[in-house]
C-alpha positions in Angstrom: 111.6 93.0 105.1 107.7 93.3 105.1 107.1 93.0 101.4 103.5 94.5 101.3 101.5 93.7 97.6 99.4 96.4 97.2 96.8 95.1 95.2 95.6 91.9 93.7 97.6 88.0 93.7 100.3 90.0 90.5 101.5 91.9 93.3 101.9 89.2 95.6 103.8 87.4 93.2 105.7 90.7 92.1 106.6 91.3 95.8 108.2 87.6 95.8 110.2 88.0 93.0 111.5 91.3 94.2 112.1 89.5 98.0 114.5 86.9 95.8 116.3 89.5 93.8 117.3 91.4 96.5 118.0 88.0 98.5 116.6 89.4 101.8 115.1 87.2 104.9 111.0 88.2 104.1 107.4 88.5 105.3 104.6 89.2 103.3 101.4 91.0 103.6 98.3 91.2 101.4 94.7 92.4 101.0 92.7 89.5 99.2 91.2 90.9 96.1 88.6 89.4 93.5 88.5 90.2 90.0 85.8 88.6 87.8 83.8 89.6 84.4 81.4 91.5 86.5 83.3 93.4 89.1 86.6 93.6 91.4 86.8 94.1 94.9 87.8 92.9 98.2 87.2 89.6 99.6 86.1 89.3 102.8 88.0 87.7 105.4 84.7 86.2 106.8 84.8 83.7 103.6 88.4 82.8 103.8 89.0 79.3 105.4 92.8 77.8 106.6 94.2 80.4 108.0 96.8 80.2 110.8 96.2 83.1 113.4 99.2 83.5 115.5 100.5 86.6 117.2 101.3 88.6 114.3 97.6 87.6 112.1 96.5 85.7 109.8 98.9 83.5 107.8 98.4 81.7 105.0 99.1 78.0 105.0 98.6 75.4 102.2 95.0 74.8 103.6 93.4 78.3 102.8 90.5 78.1 101.0 87.9 81.0 100.0 84.1 79.5 100.4 85.6 76.6 100.3 87.5 76.9 97.0 91.2 76.6 96.1 92.8 79.7 95.6 95.8 81.6 94.3 96.6 82.8 97.6 97.7 79.3 98.9 99.6 78.5 95.5 101.3 81.8 96.0 102.0 81.6 99.4 104.0 78.2 99.4 106.4 79.5 96.5 107.2 83.0 98.4 110.6 82.9 100.2 108.6 83.9 104.0 105.2 83.8 105.4 102.0 85.3 103.9 100.0 87.1 106.0 96.5 88.3 104.9 95.3 91.2 105.9 91.1 92.3 106.7 89.7 94.8 104.3 86.5 94.7 106.4 88.9 95.5 109.8 91.4 98.5 108.9 92.5 99.2 112.6 93.0 95.0 112.6 95.2 95.4 109.6 96.7 98.0 110.6 97.3 96.3 114.1 98.9 93.4 111.7 101.0 95.4 109.8 102.6 97.0 112.8 103.3 93.8 114.4 105.0 92.3 111.4 106.8 95.5 111.3 107.9 95.4 114.8 109.0 91.7 114.3 111.3 92.5 111.0 114.5 92.8 111.7 115.5 95.4 109.4 112.3 97.6 110.2 112.1 98.3 106.4 108.5 97.9 104.2 108.1 97.9 100.8 104.8 98.4 99.0 104.7 96.4 95.5 102.1 97.2 92.8 102.4 95.4 89.2 101.2 98.0 87.0 101.4 101.2 88.8 98.1 102.2 89.7 99.5 102.7 93.4 100.4 105.9 92.1 96.7 106.5 90.2 94.7 109.8 90.8 91.1 110.5 90.4 91.9 112.3 87.0 93.5 109.1 85.4 91.1 107.9 83.1 92.2 104.3 82.9 92.5 103.8 86.3 89.9 101.2 87.7 90.2 99.6 90.8 92.4 101.9 93.4 90.8 100.3 96.5 93.5 98.5 98.1 96.4 100.2 96.8 94.6 103.7 98.2 94.2 102.1 101.7 97.6 100.0 102.2 99.0 103.6 101.9 96.4 105.2 104.1 97.3 102.0 107.1 101.2 102.9 106.8 100.7 106.8 107.0 98.4 106.5 110.1 101.3 104.2 111.5 103.9 106.8 110.6 105.3 104.2 108.4 105.8 105.8 105.1 109.5 107.1 106.0 110.8 103.8 105.8 108.6 102.5 103.1 109.2 102.3 99.5 106.7 102.0 96.9 108.4 99.8 94.1 106.3 99.4 90.8 107.1 96.7 89.0 105.7 96.7 85.1 104.7 99.9 84.9 101.6 99.9 82.6 101.3 96.3 83.1 97.6 96.0 84.1 96.1 99.0 81.5 95.1 101.1 84.0 97.9 103.9 83.5 100.2 104.6 81.0 103.6 105.1 81.4 103.4 108.6 81.2 101.1 108.9 84.0 103.0 106.7 85.9 106.6 108.6 85.5 104.9 111.7 86.1 104.1 110.8 89.7 107.6 109.5 90.7 109.7 111.2 92.1 113.0 112.5 90.3 
């Protein structure tokens, strides 16, 4: 199963926990995201070193660094039950190609988009929504691929990131 972390590193951790719980052979994909006191946003792939480029995309390794500094990504990737691939937010066509290749190489052809907190379900009128960029990008790419029918969106810890309330999240869930 292909697990896509919808946003930052917390989503990748949640995807890893979900994969272990399901006891399934897994591959992981994520955009890189940085949050600081001043801003939040995607990390440019050109500032990432130590990725292993293979036929499926750019795979995280224990040597993966961002701008010469240790990164959470390499630590998290080592703990996951499968390979972790990095998607390039500056090259959405390339990200889509990587996801297509990852999905094609997956035995069961299923995707789980994992989001800690639930901002993947956010709408423009949700006041607390602060950083929906990668979540929206992920869903848009999957939609363009026609992959949404084989996908599930899993929210781990609704409201955990204080962006949406549990009521807002529940209103967006299919019943």
